[in-house]
C-alpha positions in Angstrom: 0.0 0.0 0.0 1.2 3.5 -0.8 -0.1 7.0 -1.5 0.5 8.1 -5.1 -0.8 11.6 -4.8 -1.7 14.0 -1.9 -3.8 17.1 -2.3 -4.6 19.6 0.5 -7.0 22.5 0.6 -7.0 24.9 3.6 -5.3 22.3 5.7 -3.0 23.8 8.3 -0.7 26.3 6.5 -1.6 25.3 3.0 -4.3 27.0 1.0 -3.8 24.6 -1.9 -1.0 22.1 -2.5 -0.6 19.0 -4.7 2.3 16.6 -4.1 3.0 13.5 -6.3 4.3 10.6 -4.2 5.3 7.0 -4.9 6.6 3.9 -3.2 10.0 3.9 -1.5 11.4 6.8 0.5 10.2 10.4 0.2 11.8 13.1 2.3 10.4 16.6 3.0 13.2 18.9 4.1 12.8 22.4 5.4 13.3 24.7 8.4 10.9 24.5 11.3 7.6 26.2 10.7 7.6 25.8 6.9 4.9 23.1 6.7 6.8 19.9 6.1 5.1 18.1 9.1 1.7 19.3 7.9 2.1 17.1 4.8 2.7 13.9 6.6 0.2 14.8 9.3 -2.5 14.9 6.6 -1.6 11.3 5.4 -1.8 10.1 9.0 -5.1 11.9 9.6 -6.6 10.1 6.6 -5.6 6.9 8.3 -7.0 7.5 11.8 -9.1 10.6 11.6 -7.0 12.1 14.3 -3.7 13.9 14.5 -0.5 12.8 16.2 0.1 16.5 17.2 -3.2 17.9 18.5 -6.2 16.5 20.2 -9.0 18.3 18.2 -9.7 19.0 14.5 -10.0 22.8 14.7 -6.2 23.5 14.5 -6.1 21.5 11.3 -8.3 24.0 9.4 -6.4 27.0 8.0 -6.9 30.2 9.9 -9.9 32.1 8.5 -11.4 29.1 6.8 -14.4 27.0 7.8 -13.4 23.8 6.0 -10.3 21.8 5.1 -9.9 18.9 2.7 -7.4 16.1 2.6 -7.5 14.0 -0.6 -5.2 11.1 -1.4 -4.9 8.6 -4.2 -4.1 5.3 -2.5 -2.7 2.2 -4.4 -3.3 -1.2 -3.0 -2.8 -4.5 -4.8 -2.5 -2.6 -8.1 -5.8 -0.8 -7.7 -6.1 3.0 -7.0 -8.8 4.6 -4.9 -9.2 8.3 -4.1 -9.9 8.8 -0.4 -11.1 12.2 0.9 -12.0 13.7 4.3 -13.7 17.0 4.7 -13.0 18.7 8.0 -15.7 21.1 9.0 -15.4 23.6 11.8 -18.4 23.3 14.2 -20.1 20.7 12.0 -19.7 17.0 11.2 -16.9 15.9 9.0 -17.5 14.0 5.8 -15.7 11.2 4.1 -15.7 10.1 0.4 -14.3 7.3 -1.6 -14.0 7.9 -5.4 -16.2 11.0 -4.9 -19.0 8.9 -3.3 -20.0 10.2 0.2 -19.8 7.6 3.0 -22.6 7.1 5.5 -20.2 7.8 8.3 -16.8 9.5 8.2 -15.3 6.9 10.4 -15.8 4.4 7.6 -12.5 5.8 6.2 -10.6 4.6 9.2 -8.1 1.8 8.4 -8.4 2.0 4.6 -4.9 3.7 4.8 -2.7 2.3 7.6 0.1 4.4 9.0 2.7 4.1 11.7 4.1 7.4 12.9 7.5 8.0 14.6 7.8 11.5 16.1 9.4 13.4 19.0 6.1 13.1 20.8 6.7 9.3 21.1 8.6 9.8 24.3 5.3 10.5 26.0 4.4 6.8 25.4 7.1 6.1 28.0 7.1 9.2 30.2 3.6 10.5 29.8 0.3 9.7 31.4 -1.7 6.4 31.1 -4.0 8.2 28.6 -1.1 8.4 26.1 -0.6 4.6 26.3 -4.3 3.9 26.1 -4.5 6.0 23.0 -1.6 4.1 21.5 -3.4 0.8 22.0 -6.7 2.1 20.7 -5.2 3.6 17.6 -3.5 0.3 16.8 -6.7 -1.6 17.5 -8.7 0.5 15.1 -6.1 0.2 12.4 -6.3 -3.6 12.7 -10.1 -3.8 13.2 -11.8 -0.6 12.0 -15.2 -1.5 13.5 -13.8 -0.9 16.9 -13.8 2.8 16.2 -17.6 2.5 16.9 -17.0 0.7 20.1 -14.6 3.4 21.4 -17.1 6.1 20.3 -19.9 4.3 22.2 -17.8 4.0 25.3 -16.9 7.7 25.3 -20.6 8.5 25.0 -21.5 6.2 27.9 -18.8 7.6 30.1 -19.9 11.2 29.4 -23.5 10.4 30.2 -22.6 8.4 33.3 -20.4 11.2 34.6 -23.3 13.6 34.4 -25.5 11.3 36.3 -22.9 10.7 39.0 -22.6 14.4 39.6 -26.4 14.9 39.6 -26.9 12.0 42.1 -23.9 13.1 44.2 -25.2 16.7 44.6 -28.8 15.7 45.3 -30.1 15.3 48.8 -29.7 11.7 50.0 -32.9 9.8 49.7 -34.6 12.6 47.6 -36.7 11.9 44.5 -34.0 13.6 42.4 -31.3 11.2 43.7 -33.5 8.1 43.4 -34.3 8.9 39.8 -30.6 9.6 39.0 -29.5 6.3 40.7 -32.2 4.4 38.8 -31.0 5.7 35.5 -27.4 5.1 36.6 -28.1 1.4 36.8 -28.9 1.4 33.1 -25.7 3.2 32.2 -23.7 0.9 34.4 -25.0 -2.0 32.2 -24.0 -0.1 29.1 -20.5 0.6 30.5 -20.0 -3.0 31.5 -20.9 -4.3 28.1 -19.1 -1.8 26.0 -16.1 -1.7 28.4 -15.8 -5.5 28.3 -15.7 -5.5 24.5 -12.9 -2.9 24.4 -11.1 -4.5 27.3 -11.1 -8.0 25.7 -9.7 -6.5 22.5 -6.9 -4.6 24.4 -5.9 -7.7 26.3 -5.6 -9.7 23.1 -3.7 -6.9 21.4 -1.1 -6.7 24.2 -0.5 -10.4 24.0 0.0 -10.3 20.2 2.2 -7.2 20.5 4.5 -8.5 23.3 6.9 -10.6 21.3 7.3 -7.9 18.7 8.2 -5.3 21.4 10.9 -7.6 22.8 12.4 -8.2 19.4 12.3 -4.5 18.4 13.9 -3.4 21.7 16.7 -5.9 21.2 17.3 -4.4 17.8 17.4 -0.7 18.7 19.0 -0.9 22.2 22.7 -1.5 22.5 23.5 -4.9 24.1 19.8 -5.7 24.8 18.2 -9.1 24.5 14.7 -10.1 23.4 13.5 -10.6 26.9 14.7 -7.3 28.3 11.6 -5.2 27.4 8.2 -6.3 28.5 4.6 -4.9 28.3 1.6 -5.9 30.4 -2.0 -4.7 30.7 -3.1 -3.2 34.0 -6.9 -3.1 34.4 -8.7 -0.9 36.9 -10.1 -4.0 38.7 -9.2 -7.6 39.2 -9.6 -9.5 36.0 -11.6 -12.8 35.9 -9.9 -16.1 35.6 -10.4 -16.5 31.8 -8.7 -13.2 31.1 -5.5 -14.2 33.0 -5.3 -17.8 31.7 -5.6 -16.8 28.0 -5.7 -13.1 27.5 -6.1 -13.6 23.7 -9.5 -15.2 24.3 -11.1 -13.8 27.5 -14.7 -14.6 28.2 -16.6 -11.4 27.5 -19.5 -12.5 29.8 -17.1 -12.9 32.7 -15.5 -9.5 31.9 -19.0 -7.8 31.8 -19.9 -9.4 35.2 -16.6 -8.4 36.8 -17.0 -4.8 35.6 -20.6 -4.7 36.9 -19.5 -6.0 40.3 -16.7 -3.5 40.6 -19.0 -0.6 39.6 -21.3 -1.7 42.4 -18.5 -1.9 44.9 -17.1 1.5 44.0 -20.4 3.4 43.6 -20.2 5.4 46.8 -16.7 6.5 45.9 -17.9 7.5 42.5 -20.8 9.5 43.9 -18.6 11.3 46.3 -16.1 12.3 43.6 -18.5 12.7 40.7 -16.3 10.7 38.3 -16.2 7.2 36.7 -13.5 5.3 38.6 -13.9 1.9 36.9 -13.5 0.9 33.2 -11.0 0.8 30.3 -10.6 4.6 30.6 -8.8 4.0 33.9 -6.4 1.2 32.6 -2.7 1.4 31.7 -0.1 -0.3 29.6 2.8 -1.2 31.9 6.3 -0.9 30.4 9.2 -2.5 32.1 12.9 -3.4 31.6 14.5 -6.5 33.0 18.1 -7.1 33.8 19.9 -10.2 35.0 20.6 -10.3 38.7 24.5 -10.4 39.1 24.3 -13.0 41.9 23.2 -16.0 39.8 22.8 -14.5 36.3 19.6 -16.5 35.9 16.8 -14.6 37.7 15.5 -11.3 36.4 14.4 -8.2 38.1 12.0 -5.8 36.3 11.7 -2.1 36.8 9.1 0.3 35.3 10.5 2.2 32.4 8.9 5.4 33.7 11.1 6.8 36.5 13.9 4.3 36.2 15.0 4.1 32.6 17.7 6.4 31.2 16.9 8.9 28.4 18.4 6.5 25.9 16.5 3.5 27.2 13.3 5.5 27.1 13.9 6.4 23.5 14.7 2.8 22.6 11.5 1.6 24.3 9.4 4.3 22.5 11.0 3.2 19.1 10.3 -0.4 20.0 6.6 0.2 20.5 6.3 1.9 17.1 8.4 -0.8 15.4 6.4 -3.5 17.0 3.2 -1.8 15.8 4.6 -1.8 12.3 5.6 -5.5 12.4 2.2 -6.5 13.8 0.4 -4.7 11.1 2.7 -6.2 8.5 1.9 -9.7 9.9 -1.8 -8.9 9.3 -0.9 -8.9 5.6 -0.5 -5.1 4.7 2.6 -3.0 4.6 1.6 0.2 6.5 3.0 3.6 5.4 5.8 4.6 7.7 6.0 8.3 8.7 9.3 9.5 10.4 8.4 13.0 11.5 11.5 14.9 12.6 12.5 11.9 14.7 16.2 11.6 13.5 17.1 14.9 15.1 16.1 13.4 18.5 18.3 10.3 18.2 22.0 9.7 18.6 24.0 8.5 15.5 23.7 4.8 16.4 20.0 4.7 16.9 19.5 6.9 13.8 21.3 4.4 11.6 19.6 1.4 13.2 16.1 2.8 12.7 16.9 3.8 9.1 18.1 0.4 8.2 15.1 -1.3 9.9 12.5 0.7 7.9 14.3 1.2 4.6 12.6 -1.8 3.1 9.0 -0.6 3.7 6.8 -0.1 0.7 6.5 3.6 1.5 8.4 5.8 3.9 7.7 9.5 4.4 10.4 11.5 6.2 10.6 15.0 7.5 13.8 16.7 8.5 15.0 20.3 9.2 18.2 19.8 7.3 19.2 17.2 4.6 22.0 15.9 6.7 19.5 14.6 9.3 18.2 12.1 6.7 20.4 8.9 6.9 22.0 7.5 3.8 19.9 4.3 4.1 16.8 6.5 3.4 18.1 8.1 0.2 15.2 8.6 -2.2 13.0 11.3 -3.6 13.5 14.6 -1.8 11.3 17.7 -1.6 12.2 21.2 -0.4 9.5 22.8 1.8 9.7 26.6 2.2 7.3 29.5 2.2 4.3 27.3 1.5 5.9 25.8 -1.6 6.8 22.1 -2.0 9.4 21.7 -4.6 11.1 18.4 -5.8 14.9 18.5 -5.5 16.5 16.9 -8.6 
């Protein structure tokens, strides 16, 4: 899979730009603030309908405009399709395939699959649990696009339930208002348990599938590391049922639903006091750890959390390993995702820069951004564009 043409209208800094692309490596080189990252951000947005740089869509629309358009010709198995997303300020976005409007814009998700390496990746290691949950959910949706609906449903349930918790918590105990809110809350507890169990089951399976790829990737990018040094584990907000611990790739969804309901009942008073949802996938985390052989016997291993214990270099290696593992897992599904390396080489030392370049050079399509041409490793020599003053010019 690769993008053969990219066209933007009122997206970020671009009023109008058309860029021919192709398989292999394409590098966009230009000083900071010239718009090179905007180009690759657009490709990634078409894949996930979200940006790796900002949380909302409004910053993606050029100042003074009400609408932005991202259009790309995508080649897969020799066939070309034109995918388009229309980003509307204050209104619903629209998606199109070959000029035909889709019933839901999220039907575009996963038709293009991207893996992005960027300086923000360090937040996967050092940031809040929300950053790691987002990493898992983005990967889930790329592998199984229908889960975008599950995640949207869960967000709607959590929003409604939080409102009810505040209403019931503020009402006088035993009053008609509180009784009505608590009665309605029971219904939303059931929705949360069912939808949450669905997402939780998918996350548990994903972590199991991803684990060996993370170990292998870390051994490749970290000096002197072995395949067992890096580990990931899923941490739920409640005690998981037996089936989920015996075989996380096939947890019993009924057991997960029942366990979630039981924990919601147990924590209800705490939730009413605080007015927030304390149980569910939105409270979970992806635990990252590094293991080192104990000097005494050389056989046992002690593991420490990456956050707070790893060096800067180890943290970067783990962040790179998570992205490389995502790429390898998506490839194992049968599709070569588009790799986007957004200003990442400037953040890496010479050894990690060379290692990463060699690892991704064989991908079907690699899009690179760099402030100066010297930041692009020799292993990623290919087509090069200069980006300056809103112009994107091919360098011959």
